[in-house]
Steps between C-alpha positions, in 0.01 A plus 500: 500500500331412169158422660506834681590676178224317311221609734658836579527601135143387434365710789704806401384481138138468613533799735640726226209410272646238267226268362463170688607281208812703425597501869465121519698442181779746585549364853504140379741576214748678728488216753568243228793704366658544844460130576723420202783758530744296290257435215262796491386442146442127535302560817286765333398249233257370761316833489375459145420134562298586811324780313385261226417218743279734700299587189485168313220344707175392340271610789628857461310522170182529707607831654476727191175328405335558839628859498334540162179341634490763774530784247235351273243442772572846640393653167222256413244627752491175700573680829205739453260209434626316809451812713135526393445132580659534843288809575186313400590235762624715789275801457603854592508499878787635718825325409349307211702682235815392686375140480442549127852639446671215686281231341560626147874526568503140621316384192733686266782319678368184338569654160828693502688444829656848513429718805587843357307427179195400705531811718496712185200319347286495816615841621403670175140387556452471875688795648284755318181311588600476866584871514158591361342277764674686783803280568825690574752480215767359732268221612402417141865484388587277796218255427587474130872449570432234763250316280747498210761336725296177496579467128841341555333232714199408290611307190638573250783675684814635336683492833420130545628423151832659594505307828445169317803575282715563807358196683444224238340260749207744534311469170295785356165309514563406864583860592195631315275257686668576833445874460123477443369459858757735662415757231130479584576519875720804436208669322269425793769629736492830310121527468439474878708806605396693186128465582561563870686825425231614257219444750694643792561826311161499324646484151299439187178669610458657156514160328160405641337749262637319194284228342615142538600348164268219385658167587408286199597762244828565683569127516435458128736788413772363731489140370795545256718631783379234744590230251865610472633339824293189429662463158851573630498291818256235379704440186814447706323264740351295214841472339406682181795738532791585726516825705712654224252398232214618724646850490488498119141372505409781741651759263289386205191472718553854631541634147181325392306649794635852450464517120194288419292472819530826693635689198702730724821434304594553138778349297692827515500474881713187487830674432504709823382195694779282357756776555396549865508126569832460317669775699380363834591142404847610393558661839386185683712270282807720540464492878464120490811450287721744692386347828621166364854638509452606863358157593783319318760698694322417827510127433845464345678725750361294792319798649167330564622214721648718780189719505274194517711347777486823702121532468421136578733492802403841639276336760184667372317178418276434201237763576762752609676467166167529318416816695838646406441419133151652511630828641791505254290439190216733597754779543661403169154504340463866596791588272523228231259324267411135558710358218813678621441380855469139387813522288703649785374305801382157379857370441574597862175368649489168313781330700340621825169348389670169423665501842160534670330262250249763387277415205626708207151555354373625837810718534430652157152603612631642829768702320243625250274609784789692656566675170127575461499678837801705396332608176264734686709583808659850491747659441571350154202275423458439127123446510445797727709719272268417209174551691623820669591643162153422366340654811735803469607489864837467678573144608557600864132599531403131464691384808211527755283282273741259338655376826166342596498314169861391552395354835217310330730334247757425772231297676468287186878460491504378861224248425688357200822474704328325792277277284692401183208289374319822409747524213577131447153344507395601148822398317495166685134450411573575133794260502786747457 
C-alpha cells in the first residue's frame, strides 16, 4: 500500500507540473508519515534530519563552483577562441562546422560539466555561423545539443559528483578518470553521423568561401582556454587539490582569463554572473536535499529489497536486466535532468548492481551515458530545448536529424556495456 502510494503520488505530482524536487520530497514525507500512524510527529522528525543529511556533504560544495565556472567561461570569450582554433584545424569543408561544434562542446565539458550551459555557450556562436554557411537550423540545433551532452561524461561532471555521493565506493577522481575515454568515444560517435548527414545533403557549401583562420594565431589566442582543463584535472591528479578545491581554482582562473587576459568581462559583470550561478545552484541543491527524503523512505520502508528481488529473479539475465535499465533511463532522460534521474533511480539500481557484481565506477559511467542520450532525445530534452530556442525553431523540427546522432551515441553506450575496460582502464592505470 505505502510503496504504491509513494510512487503513485510522485508520478501524479510530476504529471500535474510540480517541480521534481518538491514531488520527491512530498511523496517521501507522506510515505514516512503513513508508515508511523501512531506517532506521526515523531516519524516526521526524520524528514528534517534527511533534508540536512542530504545537504551536509563536502563533495556537494563542488557543484555551485562548477556551475559558476560554466557561467564565467561562457562570458569570458573562451568558446569563441576555441571555435577559431577548431576551424583552423578542420577547415571549412562540408560538415566541418559540425565537427567544430561538437569538438568545442567536448572541450568545454572539461571546464564546467553542465550540458545546458555548454549548449548555450556553443549554440550562441555556432548556430549562427552554421546557418550562414548553409546548414539547416534544425540540423545545427541538433548538433549543438548532442555535442553538449558529452559534457556530463568528460570531467569535471556535476552528475558524477552526485553519483559519488549516492555511491561512496565510487570516488570522484575514479569517476572523472573513467568518463574520459567514453566521453571521447561519444564525441566520435556524434561526429561520424553529423559529417555523413552534412555530405549526404550537401550542407555547408557556403562555408568554403570563408577564409580559414590562421592556425598559429588561433592557437596562441586559445592557449588560456586550453590550459583550463589541464589545470583542473592535472591539479587533481598531482594531488594539489581535491575535486571540490579544483572547482574553486577553476573559478579564479576563469575570472583571471575573462577580466585580465581576454578583457571581455568587467567587475560590474560579476553580480549577474554570481546571481545566475547562485539561482541554478540553489535549484540543484534543493533537488538533492528533497530527494534525500525520498531515498530515506525507500530504504527504511523496505521498498527497495522486493523490487531488487523481483528484477534479479525475473529470468532476464545480466544483459537482459542491463537492457531494461538502459531503456528505462533513456526514457527518463527525455523528461528529467541527469541529477534528478540519479537521485531517483540509483538507490533502486545499486542493489541490483551488487547482485550481479557490477563495478560501481563502470556503472556510474554507463548511467551517465544513458542520461547523456536522454539530454538530446525529444520530446523533453534539456539540451535540445536550449539549442532550439537559440535557433528559433520548434523542437519537433529537429527529429529527422537528431535521431541519427542519438544512434551514434547509443553505439558508444553499447561498446562501454560490452567492454567495461573502456571505462575502467584509465582509473586503474592512475591507481584509483
